[in-house]
C-alpha positions as CSV (number, residue, x, y, z in Angstrom):
1,M,34.2,-46.2,2.0
2,M,34.6,-42.6,0.7
3,S,37.7,-40.7,1.5
4,H,37.5,-37.3,3.1
5,K,38.6,-35.7,-0.2
6,Q,35.7,-37.3,-2.1
7,R,33.1,-36.1,0.4
8,T,34.2,-32.5,0.2
9,T,34.0,-32.4,-3.6
10,D,30.5,-34.0,-4.0
11,P,28.2,-31.4,-5.4
12,L,25.5,-30.0,-3.2
13,T,22.1,-31.7,-3.3
14,S,19.0,-30.1,-4.7
15,A,17.5,-30.2,-1.2
16,Q,20.5,-28.1,0.1
17,L,20.1,-25.6,-2.8
18,R,16.4,-25.2,-2.0
19,A,17.2,-24.9,1.7
20,I,19.8,-22.2,1.1
21,W,17.3,-20.1,-0.9
22,A,14.4,-20.8,1.5
23,T,16.5,-19.8,4.5
24,A,17.7,-16.7,2.8
25,R,14.1,-15.8,2.0
26,D,13.0,-16.5,5.6
27,I,15.6,-14.1,7.0
28,S,14.9,-11.5,4.3
29,L,18.2,-11.8,2.6
30,D,18.1,-10.6,-1.0
31,E,20.2,-12.4,-3.7
32,E,23.1,-10.0,-3.6
33,L,23.5,-10.3,0.2
34,L,23.1,-14.1,0.0
35,R,25.9,-14.3,-2.6
36,D,28.0,-12.1,-0.3
37,V,27.5,-14.6,2.5
38,V,28.4,-17.5,0.2
39,E,31.5,-15.7,-1.0
40,T,32.6,-15.0,2.6
41,E,32.0,-18.7,3.5
42,T,33.4,-20.4,0.4
43,G,35.3,-17.9,-1.7
44,S,32.9,-18.3,-4.6
45,R,29.7,-16.3,-5.3
46,L,28.2,-19.1,-7.5
47,I,25.8,-21.0,-5.3
48,S,25.1,-23.9,-7.7
49,S,28.8,-24.8,-7.8
50,L,29.2,-25.4,-4.0
51,S,30.1,-28.8,-2.6
52,R,27.9,-30.5,0.0
53,D,30.2,-29.5,2.8
54,Q,30.3,-25.9,1.6
55,A,26.5,-25.8,1.3
56,S,26.3,-27.1,4.9
57,G,28.7,-24.4,6.0
58,V,26.6,-21.7,4.2
59,L,23.4,-23.1,5.9
60,N,25.1,-23.0,9.3
61,R,26.3,-19.5,8.6
62,L,22.8,-18.5,7.8
63,G,21.8,-19.8,11.2
64,Q,19.9,-22.9,10.2
65,D,20.9,-26.2,8.8
66,R,17.8,-27.3,7.0
67,A,19.3,-30.3,5.3
68,P,16.6,-33.0,4.9
69,R,16.3,-35.7,7.5
70,R,14.3,-38.9,7.4
71,R,11.6,-38.9,10.0
72,R,8.2,-40.5,10.6
73,R,5.2,-38.6,9.5
74,K,3.7,-36.7,12.4
75,R,0.5,-34.7,12.7
76,G,2.2,-31.5,11.7
77,D,3.9,-33.2,8.6
78,P,2.6,-31.8,5.3
79,G,2.0,-35.4,4.1
80,A,-0.2,-36.3,7.1
81,L,-3.9,-36.5,6.8
82,I,-6.0,-33.3,7.0
83,T,-6.8,-32.3,10.6
84,R,-10.3,-31.6,11.9
85,E,-9.4,-28.0,12.6
86,Q,-8.3,-27.5,9.0
87,A,-11.5,-29.1,7.7
88,Q,-13.6,-26.8,9.9
89,T,-11.6,-23.7,8.8
90,I,-12.1,-24.6,5.2
91,E,-15.8,-25.0,5.6
92,H,-16.1,-21.8,7.7
93,N,-14.2,-19.8,5.0
94,Y,-16.4,-21.2,2.2
95,E,-19.5,-20.1,4.2
96,D,-17.9,-16.6,4.6
97,L,-17.3,-16.5,0.8
98,C,-20.9,-17.7,0.2
99,W,-19.8,-20.4,-2.1
100,Q,-22.1,-23.3,-3.2
101,Q,-21.0,-26.9,-3.0
102,Q,-20.2,-27.1,-6.7
103,A,-18.0,-24.0,-6.6
104,R,-16.2,-25.4,-3.6
105,A,-15.4,-28.7,-5.3
106,S,-14.2,-27.0,-8.4
107,F,-11.9,-24.7,-6.5
108,N,-10.5,-27.6,-4.4
109,K,-9.9,-29.5,-7.6
110,R,-8.1,-26.6,-9.1
111,M,-5.9,-26.1,-6.0
112,C,-5.1,-29.7,-5.1
113,G,-6.4,-31.9,-7.9
114,K,-9.2,-33.4,-5.7
115,P,-12.7,-32.4,-4.7
116,W,-11.6,-32.2,-1.1
117,P,-8.0,-31.9,0.3
118,Q,-6.5,-35.1,1.8
119,T,-3.3,-33.9,3.4
120,V,-2.2,-31.1,5.7
121,A,-0.3,-29.4,2.8
122,E,-3.3,-29.5,0.5
123,A,-5.5,-28.1,3.2
124,Q,-3.1,-25.4,4.0
125,K,-2.8,-24.4,0.4
126,I,-6.6,-24.0,0.2
127,I,-6.9,-22.1,3.5
128,E,-4.2,-19.6,2.4
129,A,-6.0,-19.0,-0.9
130,Q,-9.3,-18.6,0.9
131,R,-7.8,-16.1,3.3
132,A,-6.4,-14.1,0.4
133,M,-9.8,-14.0,-1.2
134,L,-11.5,-13.0,2.0
135,A,-8.9,-10.2,2.5
136,R,-9.6,-8.8,-0.9
137,K,-13.4,-9.2,-0.5
138,Q,-13.9,-7.5,2.9
139,P,-12.3,-4.1,2.4
140,K,-14.2,-3.6,-1.0
141,S,-17.5,-4.6,0.6
142,R,-16.8,-2.3,3.6
143,L,-16.2,0.7,1.3
144,I,-19.3,-0.1,-0.7
145,E,-21.4,-0.5,2.4
146,Q,-20.3,2.9,3.7
147,L,-21.0,4.5,0.4
148,D,-24.5,2.9,0.4
149,Q,-25.1,4.5,3.8
150,H,-24.2,7.9,2.2
151,R,-26.0,7.3,-1.1
152,A,-27.8,10.7,-1.0
153,K,-24.4,12.4,-1.2
154,L,-23.4,10.5,-4.4
155,T,-23.9,11.8,-7.9
156,G,-25.7,9.7,-10.4
157,W,-22.5,8.7,-12.0
158,E,-20.9,7.7,-8.7
159,Q,-24.0,5.6,-7.8
160,D,-23.7,3.8,-11.1
161,F,-20.0,3.3,-10.6
162,V,-20.5,1.9,-7.0
163,N,-23.2,-0.5,-8.3
164,A,-20.9,-1.7,-11.1
165,M,-18.1,-2.3,-8.7
166,R,-20.4,-4.3,-6.3
167,G,-20.8,-7.0,-9.0
168,K,-17.1,-7.3,-9.7
169,R,-15.1,-10.2,-8.2
170,R,-11.9,-8.2,-8.3
171,L,-11.1,-4.6,-8.8
172,S,-8.3,-3.2,-11.0
173,S,-6.0,-0.7,-9.2
174,G,-7.7,2.2,-11.1
175,Q,-11.2,1.0,-10.0
176,A,-10.0,0.6,-6.4
177,A,-8.4,4.1,-6.5
178,K,-11.6,5.6,-7.8
179,L,-13.7,3.9,-5.1
180,R,-11.3,5.3,-2.5
181,E,-11.5,8.8,-4.1
182,I,-15.4,8.8,-4.0
183,H,-15.3,7.5,-0.4
184,A,-12.9,10.3,0.6
185,A,-14.9,13.0,-1.1
186,R,-18.4,11.9,0.0
187,V,-17.8,10.0,3.3
188,G,-14.4,11.4,4.4
189,G,-12.1,10.0,7.1
190,D,-9.9,7.0,7.1
191,H,-11.0,4.0,5.1
192,A,-9.8,0.5,4.2
193,R,-8.0,-0.2,0.9
194,P,-9.9,-2.5,-1.3
């Protein structure tokens, strides 16, 4: 049996270290403020040198003891099988992106190593990536659609530029700014940022 002195000097676990940083990120604490909290709690600013007990104290101070606990896999567990709702969301997002089956399988393979996600965590990773792609795609298309409706107001160069941007998968910040500038000059009013 371990003595009390041994337990307090055991180094923190990697799970505790990850939990400290994750909790700090969740409550929007930057590194400097986190180190201030650690120093207040333990007397040291060096997080990696904490003992297990000190790490638990820091986690409690941050308001959340996120030390890992053993538990059975439940439906919401990242290792559980993909849910029907997630599968439907993935399919719906691919339809919105207008992707063919081969492109879908390639993307899935790149994201999770399989042609189709098997777990909740893999599915969530794909869904988040799809949402980011949809968010980037929609404002650009909206601007271009509005500029198409006002095509008569555009100069020849502006028409060529809008056509060239239509074919791009992603715009640079300069290209996006130029699209917004053309939109403001020819259409006016508020507009979405591509």
